[in-house]
N, C-alpha and C positions, 0 to 999 in steps of 0.2 A: 274874280275873287281868288286871292292867294289861299292855298291849302297847305297845311302842315300835317303829315301823317306821323303818328306815334304808334309803333308796334312792338311786339315782343314775341319770342319763339314759343312761349307757353305761359300758363297762368302763374301768378306769384312772383313775377320779376320786378314789379313796380311800374307797370305800364300806365296806370291811372295817375300815379305820382309824377311820372315823366310828363304826362299831358298837363297836369297842374302847373308844373314848373315852366312848361312851354307857354301857357297862357299868361303866367306871371311875367315871363320875359318879354312878351309881346303886349304888355299893358299899354293902353292908350291908342292901340291900333284897331280897336273895335273888332276883335276876334270873337266869333262864336265857337261852339263845340258840338261835335257829333260823337256819341257813343255807338260804335258799330258792333253788333252781335251777329255773327254769321252762324246760322242755326244748324248747318250740317257739318259737324265736326269731322276732322280728318282721321281720327284714331278709332272711331266707333261707328255703330250702325246709325242710320238716318234718325234725325231728331223727331220725326213723326212717331217713332216708337218710344220716345220718352227718355233717350239717353244722349247726354251731351259730350263734347270733347274732353271734359274733365272727368268723365267716367261715371257721373251721377247726374240726375235731373234736379234742377231747381225750379222747374215749371215754366221758365221763361220761353225756351225755344219751342215748347209745345204750342205756343200761341200763334205760330206760323206753320203752314203745311202747303201741300200742293194746291189746296183749295184757296188758301190765303197766304201767298208766298212772301209777303213783306208787310211790316207794320212800321209806321213812323209815329213815335210817341212824343208829343209836345205839350200835353196838359201839365200845367204847373204843379198840380197836386202830385203827379207821378214823378216829374223831373226833380222837384224839390223835396222829395221824401227823404227824411234824415238817414244818414249812414248808407247812401247809395253813391255809385260812381257819378251819376248825373248831377247830384247835389254838390259833390266835390268839384266838378268842373265849373258849375255855376259860381260856387264860392271862390274859385280861383280867378274869377274875373271874366268868364265868358258872358258876352252880352245877350246871348240866347243859346239854349241847349236843346238838341233833339236826340232821341234815342231810336236808332234804326235796328230792327230785328228782322232778318231776312234769310231766306235760303240763298246759298252761294250764287246761283245763276241769276237771282233777282236783286242782289245787293247793289250792282252799279246803278240801276234805274232808281232804286230807293234812295241811295246816297245823293244822287243828282236832285231828287225832289226835296230832300232834307236841306241841301245847300241852297236851293231856291227859297225855302222857308226861312232859313237863317238870314238870307239877303233881305227879304221883305221885313224882317224884324231887326234891322239895323246893323247886321254884321257885314264887315268889309273883308273878312277872312274867316277861315275855319280851321280849328284843330280837330282832326279826326283820330279818335282813339280806336284803332282797329287795324291789325296787320294786313288783313286781306286786301285792303284798299290799294296797297302798293301794286297789285296785279293789273289794275286798269287806269289808275290815276297817275299823272305826272306832276307831283306837287312842287311847290316852291322850296320845300324842305321836307326831309323825312328822317325819322329818328327810330333806331332799333335799340331797345334796352334789354339786357340779359343779365344772368348771373353765371358764376363759374365756381362750383358746378351747379347743375340745375336738373331739369327733367328732359325728356325726349323732345327734340325740336320739331315743330310743325313744318310740313313741306314748304309752305309759302315763305317762311323765314329762311330756310336753307337755300332755296332756289334764288331768292331775291336779295340776299344780304349785300351784294355788291351795289345795289341801287340805293341803299340808305346813305344819306349824307353824313349823319352823325350816329356813331355807334357808342353805346354806353355799357360799362360794367358796373352795375349797381351793387354796392357792398352792403348786403343786408345782414345785420347782426343775428347770430344764431341760425343762419341758413343751413338747411339740411338738404343737400342735393346729392345725386348719385352719378349723373352723366355729365361729362365734359362737353363744352360746345364744339361744333365742327371747326376744323383748322382755319376756315375762311374768317371766322369770328376774330380770332387772335390776329390774323393777318390784317384785319381792318383797323388795328391799333385803337381799341376802345378806350374812351375816357373813363378812368376810374373815378367813381363818385359815390357819395352817400346822399341819395336823393331826398332822404328824410331830413337832411340838414341844409337849410337855405344858405348857411354861411360856408358850407363845404366848398373848397376851391374847385373840385371837379364839377360840382353842381353849377357853380358860377361860370366855369369854362364852357359847359354845355349851353347855358343860357346866352353867353356871348356869341358862341358859334351860331346859334339859332337866330339871334337878332341880325347878325351879319348876313345870313342867307336870305332873310326876309326884308332886308333894308331897302331894296329897290321897289318894293310894293308889287303892283300887278305885273310890272315888267319882268319880274323874276319868274313868274309862272309862265308867261309867254315864252321866255327863253328856254325854260326847262322842257316845254312841250316839243321843242325842236332839237333837244339835246339827246345824245346817246347815253344809255345807262353807264354809270361809273364802273370801271373795270380795275 
């Protein structure tokens, strides 16, 4: 199964929107989607204490703990709830959607189980919205979307920026950011795009690049597993 990872350095950069555009670009290839929520944020205390990486609790991450280190949500009532990221992924064309909520150490096993579930539900590929997956997966394609300026970057995005095949600069109207991205981000020559606009040339360039990376199907994933990270 080919996997496409869509990540971002922090919240509010348009990660779900980039995942939607990815699914639309891969229409007809039977891609499913996984929303990956890693419950032990990098900037704050463990989520068992009710604080997430955004600095406040929404109640989601408290549903996992050392006693229950991962959850895979597939119930249609939850996935298709209006105004949720999972509903957006489904509406963008995912043939099946799973939501993985896991502590960092348990995320790889949980994602593998979610991929198996997608496969049994008709998916031939998967778009994973979740930056952390780049730490252990070797995807057919990987996308990093950011803004300039923005917020403090997570460690995983800083350390692994060179491994992302497509780097995007999402032009969000009225953006209020305070921190410039690390130098490696500009060195990656990001595609300037307005992901909210399907006719934007940058958005179309992103989708063309993604289709090209995934054009060879399962062979692309096999080749990437044996490849060195991009430098």
